[in-house]
N, CA, C and O atoms as a GROMACS GRO file, in nm:
protein
  360
    1MET      N    1   0.059  -0.087   0.004
    1MET     CA    2  -0.007  -0.042   0.008
    1MET      C    3   0.102   0.135   0.008
    1MET      O    4   0.220   0.140   0.044
    2LEU      N    5   0.053   0.208  -0.020
    2LEU     CA    6   0.127   0.318  -0.095
    2LEU      C    7   0.106   0.487   0.058
    2LEU      O    8   0.002   0.530   0.107
    3ARG      N    9   0.219   0.522   0.079
    3ARG     CA   10   0.081   0.604   0.167
    3ARG      C   11   0.226   0.734   0.101
    3ARG      O   12   0.326   0.736   0.030
    4THR      N   13   0.112   0.855   0.222
    4THR     CA   14   0.194   0.955   0.275
    4THR      C   15   0.366   0.978   0.291
    4THR      O   16   0.386   0.912   0.393
    5MET      N   17   0.443   1.009   0.267
    5MET     CA   18   0.482   1.003   0.319
    5MET      C   19   0.636   1.135   0.278
    5MET      O   20   0.682   1.146   0.164
    6PRO      N   21   0.709   1.249   0.451
    6PRO     CA   22   0.792   1.300   0.390
    6PRO      C   23   0.880   1.266   0.280
    6PRO      O   24   0.885   1.149   0.241
    7LEU      N   25   0.953   1.361   0.225
    7LEU     CA   26   1.060   1.343   0.147
    7LEU      C   27   1.209   1.333   0.265
    7LEU      O   28   1.198   1.383   0.378
    8THR      N   29   1.335   1.266   0.221
    8THR     CA   30   1.375   1.255   0.304
    8THR      C   31   1.552   1.270   0.258
    8THR      O   32   1.557   1.283   0.136
    9LYS      N   33   1.669   1.272   0.311
    9LYS     CA   34   1.797   1.271   0.269
    9LYS      C   35   1.854   1.127   0.198
    9LYS      O   36   1.965   1.101   0.152
   10ASN      N   37   1.717   1.036   0.212
   10ASN     CA   38   1.801   0.913   0.158
   10ASN      C   39   1.711   0.902  -0.022
   10ASN      O   40   1.752   0.827  -0.111
   11LEU      N   41   1.609   0.978  -0.035
   11LEU     CA   42   1.637   0.966  -0.196
   11LEU      C   43   1.718   0.996  -0.295
   11LEU      O   44   1.804   1.039  -0.218
   12THR      N   45   1.759   1.008  -0.381
   12THR     CA   46   1.815   1.015  -0.419
   12THR      C   47   1.784   1.088  -0.573
   12THR      O   48   1.700   1.039  -0.650
   13LEU      N   49   1.866   1.219  -0.609
   13LEU     CA   50   1.808   1.302  -0.698
   13LEU      C   51   1.686   1.227  -0.832
   13LEU      O   52   1.567   1.249  -0.812
   14GLU      N   53   1.710   1.176  -0.909
   14GLU     CA   54   1.626   1.140  -0.956
   14GLU      C   55   1.521   1.100  -0.901
   14GLU      O   56   1.406   1.116  -0.943
   15GLN      N   57   1.563   1.028  -0.777
   15GLN     CA   58   1.345   1.028  -0.780
   15GLN      C   59   1.312   1.140  -0.771
   15GLN      O   60   1.211   1.166  -0.837
   16ILE      N   61   1.372   1.261  -0.689
   16ILE     CA   62   1.313   1.353  -0.654
   16ILE      C   63   1.296   1.431  -0.772
   16ILE      O   64   1.217   1.525  -0.779
   17ASN      N   65   1.345   1.407  -0.834
   17ASN     CA   66   1.301   1.460  -0.986
   17ASN      C   67   1.206   1.357  -1.041
   17ASN      O   68   1.104   1.383  -1.106
   18HIS      N   69   1.236   1.276  -1.020
   18HIS     CA   70   1.091   1.188  -1.101
   18HIS      C   71   0.927   1.221  -1.051
   18HIS      O   72   0.821   1.209  -1.113
   19LEU      N   73   0.961   1.272  -0.892
   19LEU     CA   74   0.801   1.287  -0.758
   19LEU      C   75   0.832   1.393  -0.887
   19LEU      O   76   0.829   1.340  -0.998
   20ILE      N   77   0.864   1.555  -0.880
   20ILE     CA   78   0.864   1.640  -0.983
   20ILE      C   79   0.806   1.650  -1.140
   20ILE      O   80   0.720   1.727  -1.183
   21ASP      N   81   0.847   1.590  -1.181
   21ASP     CA   82   0.847   1.520  -1.308
   21ASP      C   83   0.651   1.491  -1.329
   21ASP      O   84   0.565   1.562  -1.381
   22THR      N   85   0.645   1.390  -1.278
   22THR     CA   86   0.516   1.387  -1.185
   22THR      C   87   0.423   1.438  -1.079
   22THR      O   88   0.355   1.375  -0.998
   23GLY      N   89   0.439   1.587  -1.101
   23GLY     CA   90   0.285   1.565  -1.032
   23GLY      C   91   0.324   1.477  -0.893
   23GLY      O   92   0.266   1.369  -0.878
   24HIS      N   93   0.398   1.511  -0.814
   24HIS     CA   94   0.449   1.482  -0.679
   24HIS      C   95   0.509   1.558  -0.532
   24HIS      O   96   0.504   1.507  -0.420
   25ALA      N   97   0.546   1.645  -0.554
   25ALA     CA   98   0.632   1.646  -0.519
   25ALA      C   99   0.606   1.837  -0.519
   25ALA      O  100   0.654   1.914  -0.602
   26PHE      N  101   0.509   1.878  -0.390
   26PHE     CA  102   0.439   2.053  -0.348
   26PHE      C  103   0.564   2.062  -0.251
   26PHE      O  104   0.635   1.973  -0.204
   27ILE      N  105   0.567   2.260  -0.234
   27ILE     CA  106   0.566   2.254  -0.060
   27ILE      C  107   0.470   2.285  -0.083
   27ILE      O  108   0.411   2.310  -0.188
   28SER      N  109   0.434   2.286   0.073
   28SER     CA  110   0.414   2.321   0.126
   28SER      C  111   0.355   2.428   0.198
   28SER      O  112   0.293   2.367   0.285
   29PRO      N  113   0.331   2.571   0.221
   29PRO     CA  114   0.383   2.640   0.302
   29PRO      C  115   0.308   2.728   0.518
   29PRO      O  116   0.307   2.835   0.580
   30PHE      N  117   0.275   2.620   0.531
   30PHE     CA  118   0.334   2.553   0.630
   30PHE      C  119   0.287   2.523   0.666
   30PHE      O  120   0.175   2.541   0.619
   31GLY      N  121   0.289   2.414   0.834
   31GLY     CA  122   0.347   2.284   0.801
   31GLY      C  123   0.208   2.263   0.960
   31GLY      O  124   0.174   2.345   1.046
   32LEU      N  125   0.189   2.195   0.949
   32LEU     CA  126   0.088   2.066   1.021
   32LEU      C  127   0.085   2.140   1.153
   32LEU      O  128   0.175   2.214   1.194
   33ASN      N  129  -0.062   2.103   1.233
   33ASN     CA  130  -0.073   2.110   1.400
   33ASN      C  131   0.049   2.240   1.390
   33ASN      O  132   0.143   2.230   1.469
   34ARG      N  133   0.046   2.363   1.293
   34ARG     CA  134   0.177   2.458   1.373
   34ARG      C  135  -0.019   2.604   1.363
   34ARG      O  136  -0.134   2.587   1.324
   35THR      N  137   0.070   2.742   1.434
   35THR     CA  138  -0.046   2.850   1.453
   35THR      C  139  -0.034   2.856   1.344
   35THR      O  140   0.048   2.778   1.296
   36ALA      N  141  -0.108   2.952   1.246
   36ALA     CA  142  -0.063   3.054   1.224
   36ALA      C  143  -0.210   3.194   1.252
   36ALA      O  144  -0.286   3.183   1.348
   37TYR      N  145  -0.223   3.322   1.142
   37TYR     CA  146  -0.252   3.411   1.173
   37TYR      C  147  -0.303   3.462   1.058
   37TYR      O  148  -0.242   3.527   0.973
   38ILE      N  149  -0.534   3.401   1.058
   38ILE     CA  150  -0.550   3.466   0.993
   38ILE      C  151  -0.655   3.645   0.949
   38ILE      O  152  -0.750   3.667   1.024
   39VAL      N  153  -0.634   3.728   0.860
   39VAL     CA  154  -0.684   3.837   0.867
   39VAL      C  155  -0.877   3.821   0.842
   39VAL      O  156  -0.936   3.806   0.734
   40ILE      N  157  -0.945   3.832   0.999
   40ILE     CA  158  -1.068   3.852   0.984
   40ILE      C  159  -1.104   3.986   0.989
   40ILE      O  160  -1.082   4.016   1.106
   41ASN      N  161  -1.150   4.094   0.926
   41ASN     CA  162  -1.257   4.186   0.878
   41ASN      C  163  -1.148   4.316   0.979
   41ASN      O  164  -1.165   4.408   1.059
   42HIS      N  165  -1.014   4.228   0.895
   42HIS     CA  166  -0.920   4.366   0.933
   42HIS      C  167  -0.847   4.371   1.086
   42HIS      O  168  -0.806   4.448   1.174
   43LYS      N  169  -0.861   4.240   1.050
   43LYS     CA  170  -0.781   4.185   1.274
   43LYS      C  171  -0.767   4.048   1.227
   43LYS      O  172  -0.835   3.966   1.166
   44PRO      N  173  -0.615   4.061   1.298
   44PRO     CA  174  -0.517   3.895   1.354
   44PRO      C  175  -0.622   3.727   1.376
   44PRO      O  176  -0.709   3.716   1.290
   45PHE      N  177  -0.618   3.665   1.429
   45PHE     CA  178  -0.699   3.539   1.520
   45PHE      C  179  -0.625   3.435   1.453
   45PHE      O  180  -0.636   3.394   1.338
   46MET      N  181  -0.557   3.405   1.537
   46MET     CA  182  -0.491   3.287   1.600
   46MET      C  183  -0.615   3.155   1.531
   46MET      O  184  -0.738   3.159   1.528
   47VAL      N  185  -0.532   3.063   1.490
   47VAL     CA  186  -0.576   2.856   1.466
   47VAL      C  187  -0.474   2.805   1.387
   47VAL      O  188  -0.378   2.882   1.376
   48VAL      N  189  -0.466   2.702   1.331
   48VAL     CA  190  -0.417   2.589   1.344
   48VAL      C  191  -0.397   2.550   1.272
   48VAL      O  192  -0.502   2.562   1.210
   49VAL      N  193  -0.279   2.456   1.159
   49VAL     CA  194  -0.307   2.428   1.103
   49VAL      C  195  -0.381   2.318   1.093
   49VAL      O  196  -0.342   2.232   1.172
   50THR      N  197  -0.475   2.285   1.028
   50THR     CA  198  -0.474   2.143   1.088
   50THR      C  199  -0.468   2.082   0.965
   50THR      O  200  -0.377   2.003   0.987
   51ASP      N  201  -0.509   2.059   0.822
   51ASP     CA  202  -0.498   1.974   0.686
   51ASP      C  203  -0.373   2.106   0.559
   51ASP      O  204  -0.332   2.214   0.600
   52VAL      N  205  -0.361   2.084   0.500
   52VAL     CA  206  -0.328   2.211   0.349
   52VAL      C  207  -0.299   2.084   0.276
   52VAL      O  208  -0.208   2.001   0.283
   53SER      N  209  -0.469   2.108   0.165
   53SER     CA  210  -0.406   2.075  -0.006
   53SER      C  211  -0.351   2.224  -0.086
   53SER      O  212  -0.300   2.335  -0.077
   54ILE      N  213  -0.429   2.089  -0.196
   54ILE     CA  214  -0.288   2.204  -0.268
   54ILE      C  215  -0.388   2.340  -0.315
   54ILE      O  216  -0.345   2.455  -0.329
   55ASN      N  217  -0.542   2.292  -0.337
   55ASN     CA  218  -0.637   2.453  -0.355
   55ASN      C  219  -0.686   2.509  -0.234
   55ASN      O  220  -0.726   2.626  -0.233
   56ALA      N  221  -0.689   2.443  -0.139
   56ALA     CA  222  -0.683   2.506   0.055
   56ALA      C  223  -0.648   2.437   0.136
   56ALA      O  224  -0.640   2.314   0.125
   57ILE      N  225  -0.613   2.526   0.268
   57ILE     CA  226  -0.632   2.509   0.368
   57ILE      C  227  -0.699   2.476   0.401
   57ILE      O  228  -0.796   2.460   0.326
   58GLN      N  229  -0.708   2.435   0.548
   58GLN     CA  230  -0.792   2.426   0.643
   58GLN      C  231  -0.709   2.448   0.772
   58GLN      O  232  -0.600   2.394   0.792
   59LEU      N  233  -0.785   2.553   0.875
   59LEU     CA  234  -0.757   2.551   1.010
   59LEU      C  235  -0.844   2.572   1.104
   59LEU      O  236  -0.967   2.578   1.100
   60SER      N  237  -0.757   2.584   1.206
   60SER     CA  238  -0.916   2.474   1.338
   60SER      C  239  -1.025   2.374   1.246
   60SER      O  240  -1.134   2.366   1.304
   61GLY      N  241  -1.021   2.325   1.166
   61GLY     CA  242  -1.095   2.254   1.130
   61GLY      C  243  -1.197   2.293   1.055
   61GLY      O  244  -1.303   2.233   1.070
   62SER      N  245  -1.189   2.413   0.948
   62SER     CA  246  -1.246   2.510   0.857
   62SER      C  247  -1.140   2.580   0.734
   62SER      O  248  -1.050   2.660   0.710
   63TRP      N  249  -1.264   2.443   0.663
   63TRP     CA  250  -1.199   2.447   0.420
   63TRP      C  251  -1.140   2.670   0.434
   63TRP      O  252  -1.199   2.756   0.501
   64TYR      N  253  -1.062   2.682   0.378
   64TYR     CA  254  -1.020   2.828   0.298
   64TYR      C  255  -0.986   2.774   0.194
   64TYR      O  256  -0.922   2.668   0.190
   65ASN      N  257  -1.022   2.835   0.102
   65ASN     CA  258  -0.959   2.843  -0.002
   65ASN      C  259  -0.842   2.922  -0.031
   65ASN      O  260  -0.862   3.028   0.028
   66TRP      N  261  -0.671   2.932  -0.120
   66TRP     CA  262  -0.659   2.966  -0.095
   66TRP      C  263  -0.691   3.170  -0.206
   66TRP      O  264  -0.685   3.290  -0.180
   67ASP      N  265  -0.717   3.097  -0.298
   67ASP     CA  266  -0.838   3.336  -0.300
   67ASP      C  267  -0.857   3.381  -0.220
   67ASP      O  268  -0.800   3.474  -0.163
   68GLU      N  269  -1.011   3.281  -0.178
   68GLU     CA  270  -1.077   3.331  -0.110
   68GLU      C  271  -1.008   3.440   0.029
   68GLU      O  272  -1.034   3.556   0.063
   69LEU      N  273  -0.878   3.298   0.101
   69LEU     CA  274  -0.793   3.346   0.220
   69LEU      C  275  -0.718   3.511   0.162
   69LEU      O  276  -0.698   3.599   0.247
   70GLU      N  277  -0.680   3.537   0.002
   70GLU     CA  278  -0.673   3.631   0.035
   70GLU      C  279  -0.657   3.744   0.029
   70GLU      O  280  -0.564   3.825   0.031
   71LYS      N  281  -0.853   3.740   0.014
   71LYS     CA  282  -0.928   3.842  -0.023
   71LYS      C  283  -0.899   3.893   0.104
   71LYS      O  284  -0.820   3.986   0.117
   72MET      N  285  -0.970   3.827   0.225
   72MET     CA  286  -1.004   3.791   0.347
   72MET      C  287  -0.848   3.948   0.382
   72MET      O  288  -0.836   4.063   0.423
   73GLY      N  289  -0.781   3.851   0.337
   73GLY     CA  290  -0.628   3.963   0.416
   73GLY      C  291  -0.512   3.892   0.421
   73GLY      O  292  -0.402   3.947   0.407
   74GLY      N  293  -0.535   3.704   0.452
   74GLY     CA  294  -0.364   3.689   0.430
   74GLY      C  295  -0.440   3.561   0.526
   74GLY      O  296  -0.559   3.566   0.557
   75VAL      N  297  -0.366   3.474   0.558
   75VAL     CA  298  -0.283   3.404   0.612
   75VAL      C  299  -0.143   3.378   0.690
   75VAL      O  300  -0.109   3.280   0.624
   76PHE      N  301  -0.055   3.391   0.768
   76PHE     CA  302   0.046   3.444   0.841
   76PHE      C  303   0.132   3.366   0.939
   76PHE      O  304   0.093   3.319   1.046
   77GLU      N  305   0.238   3.358   0.896
   77GLU     CA  306   0.305   3.240   1.006
   77GLU      C  307   0.319   3.266   1.157
   77GLU      O  308   0.322   3.189   1.253
   78SER      N  309   0.328   3.420   1.146
   78SER     CA  310   0.350   3.536   1.311
   78SER      C  311   0.294   3.650   1.382
   78SER      O  312   0.396   3.715   1.405
   79GLU      N  313   0.223   3.700   1.418
   79GLU     CA  314   0.071   3.740   1.456
   79GLU      C  315   0.144   3.887   1.363
   79GLU      O  316   0.094   3.958   1.277
   80PHE      N  317   0.311   3.889   1.442
   80PHE     CA  318   0.334   4.049   1.316
   80PHE      C  319   0.350   4.059   1.176
   80PHE      O  320   0.379   4.146   1.094
   81GLU      N  321   0.327   3.963   1.178
   81GLU     CA  322   0.299   3.934   0.972
   81GLU      C  323   0.184   4.013   0.964
   81GLU      O  324   0.158   4.123   0.916
   82ALA      N  325   0.130   3.938   1.016
   82ALA     CA  326  -0.006   3.941   1.029
   82ALA      C  327  -0.097   4.130   1.060
   82ALA      O  328  -0.201   4.176   1.014
   83LEU      N  329  -0.004   4.182   1.147
   83LEU     CA  330  -0.064   4.264   1.196
   83LEU      C  331   0.050   4.382   1.082
   83LEU      O  332   0.030   4.503   1.085
   84LYS      N  333   0.122   4.344   1.023
   84LYS     CA  334   0.188   4.404   0.998
   84LYS      C  335   0.084   4.466   0.816
   84LYS      O  336   0.104   4.560   0.739
   85ALA      N  337  -0.013   4.362   0.817
   85ALA     CA  338  -0.071   4.315   0.680
   85ALA      C  339  -0.197   4.399   0.685
   85ALA      O  340  -0.261   4.431   0.585
   86VAL      N  341  -0.231   4.435   0.826
   86VAL     CA  342  -0.362   4.516   0.808
   86VAL      C  343  -0.326   4.637   0.849
   86VAL      O  344  -0.405   4.731   0.846
   87ALA      N  345  -0.139   4.654   0.915
   87ALA     CA  346  -0.104   4.789   0.901
   87ALA      C  347  -0.097   4.908   0.738
   87ALA      O  348  -0.115   5.029   0.726
   88GLY      N  349  -0.065   4.805   0.645
   88GLY     CA  350  -0.041   4.785   0.482
   88GLY      C  351   0.079   4.763   0.506
   88GLY      O  352   0.118   4.815   0.401
   89GLY      N  353   0.208   4.718   0.572
   89GLY     CA  354   0.354   4.766   0.564
   89GLY      C  355   0.322   4.533   0.459
   89GLY      O  356   0.400   4.454   0.513
   90ALA      N  357   0.256   4.481   0.375
   90ALA     CA  358   0.288   4.333   0.333
   90ALA      C  359   0.232   4.366   0.215
   90ALA      O  360   0.224   4.283   0.125
   0.00000   0.00000   0.00000
């Protein structure tokens, strides 16, 4: 059975290139079970990243697509980044 596995240093460059070529490699902007901040009505709120997919992210159990989050104000790794975006410095 195939299952999701993290990339490791044990993979060869050929294996990594194959994963990229076949669309199996992605960059996840946020780690699972880590805190993040979303901006709602110009205020940052702390959430927990519970899942990340290609088109969406699950924050504290609620799914948001990336475009929807961008329109709301964004999702950030730190409260400082969120406050900076609210202040117009992002």
